[in-house]
C-alpha positions as CSV (number, residue, x, y, z in Angstrom):
1,M,-27.8,-22.5,18.4
2,R,-24.4,-23.3,16.1
3,T,-21.0,-24.0,18.1
4,I,-17.4,-23.2,17.8
5,T,-17.0,-26.7,16.1
6,D,-19.6,-25.9,13.7
7,V,-19.0,-22.4,12.6
8,W,-15.3,-23.7,11.6
9,K,-16.7,-26.7,9.9
10,I,-18.6,-24.0,8.1
11,R,-16.1,-22.0,7.5
12,L,-13.0,-24.3,6.4
13,A,-15.7,-26.2,4.3
14,W,-16.5,-22.3,2.1
15,A,-12.9,-21.7,1.8
16,V,-12.3,-25.1,0.6
17,L,-14.9,-24.8,-1.6
18,G,-13.9,-21.6,-2.7
19,I,-10.5,-22.6,-4.0
20,V,-12.0,-25.2,-5.8
21,A,-14.4,-22.9,-7.6
22,A,-11.5,-20.1,-8.2
23,L,-9.4,-22.9,-9.9
24,T,-12.3,-23.9,-12.6
25,C,-13.3,-20.7,-12.9
26,G,-9.4,-20.3,-14.0
27,W,-8.7,-23.0,-16.0
28,A,-11.7,-21.5,-17.7
29,V,-10.1,-18.7,-18.7
30,R,-6.4,-20.4,-19.2
31,N,-9.2,-22.6,-22.2
32,L,-10.7,-19.2,-23.0
33,S,-7.2,-17.4,-23.3
34,A,-6.1,-20.1,-25.7
35,Q,-9.0,-20.0,-28.2
36,A,-9.0,-16.4,-28.2
37,P,-5.7,-15.4,-27.3
38,G,-6.9,-11.8,-28.8
39,W,-9.2,-11.0,-26.5
40,P,-9.3,-7.1,-25.1
41,F,-10.8,-8.5,-21.4
42,L,-9.3,-11.7,-20.7
43,G,-7.1,-9.9,-17.8
44,V,-9.9,-8.7,-16.6
45,A,-11.9,-11.9,-16.9
46,A,-8.5,-13.8,-15.2
47,Y,-8.7,-11.1,-12.2
48,L,-12.4,-11.8,-11.7
49,A,-11.9,-15.7,-11.8
50,A,-10.1,-15.8,-8.8
51,W,-11.8,-13.0,-7.3
52,I,-15.2,-13.7,-7.3
53,P,-15.6,-17.4,-5.6
54,F,-13.1,-16.1,-2.7
55,L,-15.4,-12.7,-2.0
56,A,-18.4,-15.3,-2.5
57,A,-16.5,-17.7,0.1
58,L,-16.2,-15.0,2.8
59,A,-18.9,-13.3,2.6
60,A,-21.0,-17.3,2.7
61,S,-18.3,-18.2,6.2
62,F,-19.6,-14.8,7.7
63,W,-23.1,-15.1,6.4
64,G,-25.3,-12.3,8.9
65,E,-22.5,-11.9,11.3
66,G,-21.7,-8.5,10.3
67,F,-19.1,-6.4,7.9
68,S,-16.8,-5.4,10.8
69,R,-17.1,-8.0,13.2
70,A,-16.1,-10.3,10.2
71,M,-13.2,-8.1,9.7
72,A,-12.5,-8.1,13.4
73,W,-12.2,-12.0,13.2
74,L,-9.7,-12.4,10.3
75,G,-7.6,-10.0,11.6
76,L,-7.5,-7.1,9.2
77,R,-5.9,-4.4,11.7
78,F,-2.8,-2.8,11.2
79,R,0.3,-1.1,12.8
80,V,2.9,1.2,12.2
81,L,5.0,-1.9,13.2
82,D,3.6,-4.0,10.2
83,V,4.6,-1.7,7.8
84,L,8.3,-2.6,8.6
85,W,7.4,-6.2,9.4
86,G,6.0,-6.2,5.5
87,I,9.1,-4.3,3.8
88,G,11.2,-6.8,5.1
89,I,8.9,-9.9,4.3
90,G,8.6,-8.7,0.9
91,C,11.9,-7.8,0.4
92,L,13.8,-11.3,1.8
93,V,11.2,-13.4,0.2
94,R,11.8,-11.9,-3.5
95,A,15.6,-12.0,-3.0
96,V,15.0,-15.5,-2.4
97,D,12.6,-15.7,-5.3
98,A,15.5,-14.1,-7.5
99,T,18.1,-16.5,-5.7
100,V,17.1,-19.6,-6.3
101,R,15.8,-18.8,-10.2
102,L,19.2,-18.1,-10.6
103,T,20.6,-21.2,-9.2
104,A,17.7,-22.9,-11.0
105,T,17.7,-21.4,-14.4
106,G,20.6,-18.7,-14.8
107,E,18.0,-16.3,-14.9
108,T,16.1,-14.4,-11.9
109,G,12.8,-14.6,-13.6
110,L,11.7,-11.1,-12.7
111,V,8.3,-11.1,-14.9
112,Q,5.5,-10.1,-13.4
113,Q,4.9,-11.9,-9.9
114,P,1.7,-14.7,-11.1
115,T,-0.5,-13.3,-8.5
116,L,-3.8,-16.0,-8.3
117,S,-4.8,-14.2,-11.0
118,A,-2.4,-13.5,-12.9
119,L,-3.0,-15.7,-15.9
120,G,-4.6,-14.8,-19.1
121,S,-3.5,-11.1,-19.0
122,P,-3.5,-9.5,-22.9
123,P,-0.3,-8.3,-24.1
124,A,-1.0,-4.7,-23.2
125,E,-1.6,-4.7,-19.5
126,T,-3.3,-1.2,-18.4
127,I,-2.2,0.4,-15.6
128,A,-5.8,-0.9,-13.4
129,W,-5.0,-4.3,-14.5
130,G,-0.7,-3.6,-14.5
131,I,-0.4,-2.4,-11.0
132,V,-3.4,-1.9,-9.2
133,A,-4.8,-5.3,-9.0
134,P,-1.6,-7.2,-8.4
135,V,0.0,-4.8,-6.2
136,I,-3.2,-3.3,-4.2
137,I,-6.3,-5.0,-4.2
138,A,-4.9,-9.0,-5.3
139,P,-3.0,-9.0,-1.9
140,I,-5.7,-7.5,0.1
141,L,-8.1,-10.1,-1.0
142,E,-5.5,-13.2,-1.0
143,E,-4.4,-12.0,2.4
144,L,-7.9,-11.9,4.2
145,Y,-9.1,-15.5,2.4
146,F,-5.5,-17.0,3.2
147,R,-3.8,-16.3,6.4
148,G,-7.4,-14.8,7.3
149,L,-10.4,-17.2,7.0
150,M,-8.1,-19.9,6.5
151,Q,-5.0,-20.0,8.5
152,R,-7.4,-19.0,11.3
153,T,-9.8,-21.6,10.5
154,L,-7.6,-24.5,10.8
155,G,-6.0,-22.3,13.9
156,E,-9.7,-23.4,15.6
157,A,-9.6,-26.9,13.9
158,L,-6.4,-27.8,16.2
159,A,-7.5,-26.2,18.8
160,R,-7.0,-29.1,21.1
161,F,-3.4,-29.0,20.7
162,G,-0.7,-26.5,22.0
163,S,-0.9,-23.1,21.4
164,V,2.3,-23.0,19.2
165,A,2.0,-26.3,17.2
166,R,-1.6,-25.2,16.0
167,W,-0.4,-22.1,14.9
168,A,2.6,-23.8,13.6
169,A,0.4,-26.7,11.4
170,A,-1.8,-24.2,10.7
171,V,0.7,-21.7,8.9
172,V,2.0,-24.6,7.1
173,L,-0.6,-26.1,5.7
174,T,-2.0,-23.1,4.3
175,S,1.4,-22.5,3.1
176,V,1.1,-25.0,1.4
177,V,-2.4,-24.7,0.1
178,F,-1.2,-21.3,-1.3
179,A,1.8,-22.1,-3.1
180,A,-0.4,-25.0,-4.7
181,V,-2.9,-22.9,-6.4
182,H,-0.6,-20.9,-7.4
183,A,1.2,-23.5,-9.4
184,L,-1.9,-24.9,-10.5
185,L,-3.5,-22.0,-11.9
186,L,-0.4,-21.0,-13.0
187,L,-0.5,-24.2,-15.6
188,A,3.4,-23.7,-16.8
189,T,6.4,-25.7,-17.7
190,P,6.6,-27.8,-14.7
191,T,10.1,-25.8,-14.0
192,E,8.1,-22.7,-13.9
193,A,5.5,-24.2,-11.8
194,L,7.8,-25.6,-9.4
195,L,9.8,-22.0,-9.0
196,T,6.8,-20.4,-8.3
197,G,5.1,-22.5,-6.0
198,I,8.7,-22.5,-4.0
199,A,8.5,-18.7,-4.0
200,T,4.5,-18.7,-3.2
201,F,5.5,-21.1,-0.3
202,V,8.5,-18.9,0.9
203,F,6.3,-16.5,0.8
204,A,3.0,-17.8,3.1
205,L,5.3,-18.9,5.5
206,A,6.8,-15.6,6.4
207,A,3.1,-14.1,5.9
208,G,1.1,-16.8,8.0
209,T,4.3,-16.4,10.9
210,T,3.4,-12.6,10.8
211,A,0.1,-12.9,11.2
212,A,-0.2,-15.6,13.9
213,V,2.8,-13.7,16.1
214,T,0.8,-10.1,15.4
215,G,-2.7,-11.8,15.7
216,R,-2.9,-9.7,12.4
217,L,-3.2,-9.2,8.6
218,G,-1.5,-5.7,8.1
219,G,2.4,-7.4,8.2
220,A,1.2,-9.8,5.8
221,I,-0.7,-7.5,3.6
222,V,2.1,-5.1,3.5
223,G,4.4,-7.8,2.8
224,H,2.2,-9.0,-0.3
225,V,2.1,-5.9,-1.3
226,V,5.7,-5.4,-1.4
227,F,6.6,-8.3,-2.9
228,N,4.2,-8.1,-5.8
229,G,5.1,-4.7,-6.4
230,L,8.2,-5.2,-6.9
231,G,8.0,-7.8,-9.2
232,V,6.3,-5.2,-11.5
233,L,8.2,-2.0,-10.7
234,L,11.5,-4.6,-11.9
235,T,9.7,-5.8,-15.2
236,W,7.6,-2.7,-16.3
237,P,8.1,-1.7,-19.8
238,A,10.4,1.0,-20.3
């Protein structure tokens, strides 16, 4: 019979493996895009490069436990208040991102927000991959993975510390990983990678704190939708 320690170790191992796999697949798609920039399915491949490893790691982490039980443990619940939390998070961090970029580069940097799967997109974005993927699917999956699987598992791993200390540490550690993965997948100039890392780190801190305080992912998911949605809305071709 598995102990609580065994469970969090297994889940943490799968979470790390999922990130390694997503980075590896993402870089492979990036290399493919450099070799065949006109290939029409690069955008789809870029999303799947991150989604498949994350989904596989989530499934492996809760193998045999049932979907409902897994979603309950991850905190996939919504309340009306989560909408207000999410709107506040999304708008605030989008403003912080624009302010930091304006200060550092003289431009707001309002281009399509590089989520974990935004690299390798074809020149002409379709509605499905330009809106639905970054604004709906990616926020749900990324929040389940980072604020759900990773942050909650780290919270259990740090159980010997006080409640506030362990969850604060879990939020910060998850935020660092979240920002690092975004910056590494972007593979842009050092300045752009740094600015992306700052924005995603600030967002992750806000989303992670909300998830830790409320005990559910509703506010973090709504905030992610608003954050990415504003980036798409403000830069969508006329």
